[in-house]
N, C-alpha and C positions, 0 to 999 in steps of 0.2 A: 457531380462526381464522374470522372471519366472511368469507363469500364476497362478493366484489364483483361485482355484476351488471353485466356490461359486454358491449356488442355492437359489431359493426363499424360500425354507423351513428352511434355516439357521436363527438363532437368532444372530444378529450382535450387539455387544456392543461397544460403543465408550467411551474410558476412556479419559476424558478431553473434553467433547462435547461442552463446553461453548466457546472454542476458535473459532475465525472467520473462520479458514480453516476447522476445524473439523465439525462445525455446518453446513457449506455449503455442504460438502461431504455427511454428514448424511441426509440432506434434499434431495439431488439429489437421493441418493440410496432409500430413503423412497418413493419418487415419482415414481421411477422405479419399485416399488413393493416389495422391500426387507423388511424384518422384522427387524427394527432398534430400538435400545434404547441407552441410554447413561447416564453417570454420570459426575458430576463436583462438586468442593467444593462450588461453588456459582452459583446462577442463574443470568442471565442477558438477554439482548435483544436477544442474539443469541439463548439461550435456549428457550426463549419465542417463537421465530420463529419456532423452532423445535416442540414445543408443539402444535402450530397451525396446524401442519401437522399430528398430532397424534403420535408423537414420545414420548415415555415414558422417563421421565427425573428423575434420582435419585439425590438428593442433598446429597453430600458427597460420599465417597468411602467405600464400604463394600463387604465382601464375598457374602452376601445375594443378592447383585445386579446381580451376574453372575451365579447363581445356574443352570439356564437352557440355558446358553449362549453356542453357538457353534463356534463363531469366535470373536476375539478381534481386535479392531482397536485402536491404541494408538497415542496420541499426542506426538510430540517431547518434550513437556514440562513435560511429565510424568516421574518421577524418577523411578529408578530400584527397589526401595523398596516400591513402591505403593502396597497396600494390594490386590487390584484387579488383578494387574499384577502378583504378586507372587502366588496368588491362582490359576490363570489361568495356570501358568507354572506347578504347582503341579498337576492339573487336565489334563495337556497336551492339553489344548485348543490352537489351532493355533492363534498366535498373529502377527499382521502386523502393520508396521508404516503407518501413514496416506498417505504418498506419494506413497507407494506401492499399496494401495487400489485405490487411485486416478488414478494412471497410468493404472491400469487394467480397470477401469470404462471408462475413456476417450479414451482408445484404440479402443473403438467401434465407435469413431467419427473421423472426420477430425479436427485436432487441431491447434489452434492459441495460442502459448504460449508467454506470456509477462513476462519479468523479468528485473532486474536491481536494483541498490542500492536505487534509488529514483524514484518516479513517476509511478511505475508499476500499482498501484491500479487505478489511474485516467486514465491511458492509456488503461488498460483492459476495464474499463467502457466505454470509448469513442469508442473503437472498437465494444463493445457489442451494444452500442446505434446505431451505423451506420448499423450494420448487422441486428439488430432488425427492424430498420426503413425500410430496404430493404425487410422485411417480410420473412427472411430466418429462423426465429424462432430458434436461437442458444441456446445451453446449455451454461450457464455462471457460472463460479466458481471464485469469486473475493475475494480480501483481505479487502474489505470495503463494507459498505452498499450503494448500488446505490439508490439514492433518488427516482427515477421513479419506481423502483421495491419494495422499502422499504425492501430490502433483499440483501444478497450478493451472492445468488445462485438461479439458475432457470434451470429446465430440459426442454429443447426445443425438438420439434419434428423434427427439421432440422438436416442436416448432419454435421454441424459445432459445435465445442466446443471452447469457448474462456476462457482461464485459466490463472490466475496469478500464476506464479511459484516462490516460495520463495528460494532465494539463500543462506539463513543464515546458513544452515547446509549441503550444497552440494546436497540436495535432488532434486533440480531442474534438475539435470542431469538424473534423472530416468524417466521423463515424455516423452511420445512419441510426436514428433513434425512433423507438416507439414509446417507451417509458424511460424516465431518468430520475436519478437521485443526485443531489448536490449536498455534500456533507457540511462544507464550510469553505470560506475563502480567507486565506491568510497571506502575509508577506512572505512569499516563497517564489523562487524562480524569477526574481526581478532582474537577473542578468539577461533574461530573454525579454520580459515585458517592459523593462525600464522603470516602471512605476506602478503603484497599486491601482491607479485609475484604469490603466490599460488592461490590467489583470481582471478587474471588475467587468469591463466592457466585453472581454472574451467570454466570461461566464454568462453575461446577459445574452450574448449571441447564442451560446450553447442552450440555455434554458428556452429561448424563443424558437429553437429548432424542434422542440417537442411538438408533434402534430396534434390536431384537434381530437383524434381518436385515442391519443395517449394522455399522459399526465406527468408533470414533474413534481418531485417531492423535495422540499427545501427546509433546511434546519432554521427555525425562527430564533433559536438561541444565539446564532452566530451574528455578530454585529454587522459584518460586511454584507451578508445575505439579506438581513433585515433592511439594510440601507438601500439595496438595489431593487427591492420589491416594487417601489413606487415608479421605477424606471421601466418596468416591464410593460409592453404594449397591450398584452392580453393576460387575463388571470387564469391561465391554464395550468394551475399548480395547486397543491395542498401543502400546508406547513406542518412541521412536527417539532417537538421539543418540550422542555419544562415550562416554557413561556405559557402563561394562561390564555393567550390569544391564539395559540397553535391549534390547528384542526385536530391533530393527534397529540394530546397533552399528556405528558408523563406525570404520574402521581404516586406518592407514597413509596419511594424507593427504599429498599432495605439492602445494605451492603454487607456481605459476609466474606469469609476467607476465600471460598472457592466458587461462589456464585452470587447473583444479585436477583432480587425480586422487585417487581413494580406493577402498578396498575396503569391502565390507559383509558383516557376519556376522549371519545371521538365526537366532535361537534361541528355544526355548520356544514355538514356534508349531506345528510339525509333529512328527513322530516323531524327526527328526534335524536337526542344524544344517545350514544351507546357507551356502555362501560364494560371493559374487559379487565378482570381482576386476576391476581396471582400469576403473573407471567414470570417464569423462572428462566434465567440465563446463566450458562456455565462460564461466565466471564465476570471480571470485576471492573469497577470504575464507571463514573458518570458518562464518560465518552463512549463506552461500550453500550450503555443503555440507549444513548442517542443513536448509535449505529443500528442496534436491534430494532428500535422504533421505526427508523426509516425502512427497514426490511419488512416489518409488520405492515406498515401503511401501504406500501406498494403491493404486497401480496394480497392484502384484503381487497384492494382495488381490482386485482385480477380475478377475484371471486373465490380465493382459497379459504377454506374453513379454518376458524380460529383453533379448533382442536388440533389440526395438522400443524399449524404455525407454532403452537405451544410445544407440541411434541418435538418439532425440529429444533427449537431454541434450547430446550432442556437437555438435548443430546448433542448439541454442537460442540465439537472437540477442539475448535480454535484453528489458528493459522500460525505457521512457523514464523519465529522471530517477532511474535507479538506476545511479550511476557511469557516466553516459553521456558518452562523449568528444565534446566540442563542436568543438574544433579544435586544431591544433598551430601554434605560431609560434616560429621560431628555436629549435627543440628544446624548447620549453616546451609541456607538454600541459595543456589546459584541460578540466575535467570538470564536469558538473552532477549534483547528487544531492539527493534529497528529504529526507535526514536532518535532523530538527529536534528530536529527543529525544536526551538524553545517551547512552543505550544505542546508538542508531543511529549517532551521530557516532563514538563510541568504536569500534564494530565496523568501520565503513568505514575509519577511519584506521589501525586495526591491520592490516587486510587490505592496504591500500596500502603501509604501511611494510614489511610482510613481503616483498613482491615488488619493492619499489623502495627498498631500504635506503640506496643511495648518492645518492639524489636529495633535494633540498630540497622539502619539502611545505608548500605555502601553502594555508590554509583561509580562504575568505571565508564568514563566518558571519553569517546574518541571523536573529536570534532571532524566534521565531514565538509571539505571544501573551504578554502580561504575566502572565496567570494561570499559564501553564506555567513561566515563569521563576521566579515566586514559589514554586511547589510544588517545583521541582527545582533551585533556585539552586545549592546546594553541588555537586550532580552535574554541572551545567553547567561549573562552574569547574575541574573535574578531569578532563573527558572529552577534552581536547585534547593528551594526553601524547605522541601519535604524530605530531603536526605540529610543524613548526619555527616557523611563524608563523601568527597568527590576524589576519585583517583583519575587525574587528568593525563591523558595520553597525547602524544604528538598528533598534529593534524594529518588526517588522511586526505591527501590532495586531490585524489580522483583525476589525476592527469593535469591539474592546474599547475601553473608556475608558482614556485615557492614565494610566499609573500614575506620579504625580509623585514617588513615593518611589524609583523606579528611577533609579540613577545609572550611566551608561555607563562613566565613568572608574573608579569603584569596582569594577565588574564586570570591567573589563579588568585591573586590578591583581591581582584574585583569580585570574584565569585564568593570569597570569604566575606567581603564587605557587604554585598547586597543579598546574598543567599544565606548568610550566617552558617555556612558549612565549612568544616575543616577540609583543606585541599592538600593532596599528596601528588606531587609531580613525578611521573615515571618516564623513562626513556623509550622503553619497548616492552614487548610481551614478556621477556625474561624478568624484567624488573617487577612486573605485576606478580609473577609466580614467587619471586623471592620475598616480596612484601607480605603476601598472604601466608607463606610458610612461617613467617616470624610473628605476624600480628593477628591472625584469625583467632577468635575465642569460640563463642557459641551464641545461639539466639540472634544471629545476624542474617540479613538478606542482602545478597550481592547481585546487582543488576548491571550487566554490560549493555551499553547503549551506543548506537552509531550505525552508519550505513556502509562502513568500510570493512576492515579485516577483524573487527572486534568480535564478531560472531564466531569466527574460527578460533580466536584466542580463548573464548569462553569454553568451547568444547575441548580445547587443548588442556585447559585447567583441570577438567574432569579426569584426564588421563595422567596428569603430572602432579597434582596436589596429594 
């Protein structure tokens, strides 16, 4: 990894500072004493958090924003024709991808890197909660807002950094590792990787980067991860999951409305098996038990006491946009969730159905990206089996060209056929509001799902219903 020569006298400009990863890194660097500013097309909660730290935010992109800038940090979402990026090249200002700057900043710490197709944000947050409870004051850079911090980033005085690494563009291979967690590998971001085999190879490279003095923790329940174990050159890892062969085996899960309890059997690590009983987690769902177990396994390997781990998990207040309750109206509960991949949707709905079997579940689904829909079309049509009704929104393109071959009515019919759920097609946010004003009764759960504007729509419902 090439070292970035950077001093406190530099003026560092973040192009696309409104992104969750960019804003987190900007805040960390500002707290470290660097002179940081940034620009984005729109302001949001992330830019608000930056402003609170004294980071200057420019709304929109312009040459004027970077007249005195000495270093550029750019988001992966920034196009090559961005006016600030083009002007910086003309002036020969050094420009770095976010991941390169992040790698250099966290190279100063001992790093715990969490990655995987799903669950990495919650797992990162759980590890951070445990290590913070142990008063080790870690640096945290996460892909979602941790409720207890009201932020996704924090500069700690301790020697550990806990970082969520995004695999979407292969950049997770650039971060320095001491310990790592891989939650799962799924058919996601194939627009970059081209096929699942290339994706698997990238994860093999990532796992094998874990040094001898560290350890990787891999979910044995995940078919793709299980498949690549035999391809790893060295066995510098432990496994976790419900699988009986896992080193950290989950036993006796009990799912309740607001929490989950389970036991853990630890084997093939020391000279004898270890049993940890009555672990309580303030989250629901099998997938969150897996996330918590990954965090437990790693933190036990760091030498943290189980009493502290249990205390941290029982008081964990969650991550924003991970089944976040927005409001209640006339006994109808409204939630906001980031799920935008069939595996995520299926996992969330299974978890809710398990603890709310007598309630009607209504899912407001906003598909995210035409490319994801094309790649996972059949999986999307069959992932809504645990909901009673799907309110289907237009596709949030996220900058992609509109796919004229996509047919919303055909998609709705296939969801009804394969998921056995009633589908209601809406045109926009106003349509959703009108529908609920006419059709809501009580004893219902409404979950907004997607990675686009659906979260904002859910909070607008709170104000308008």
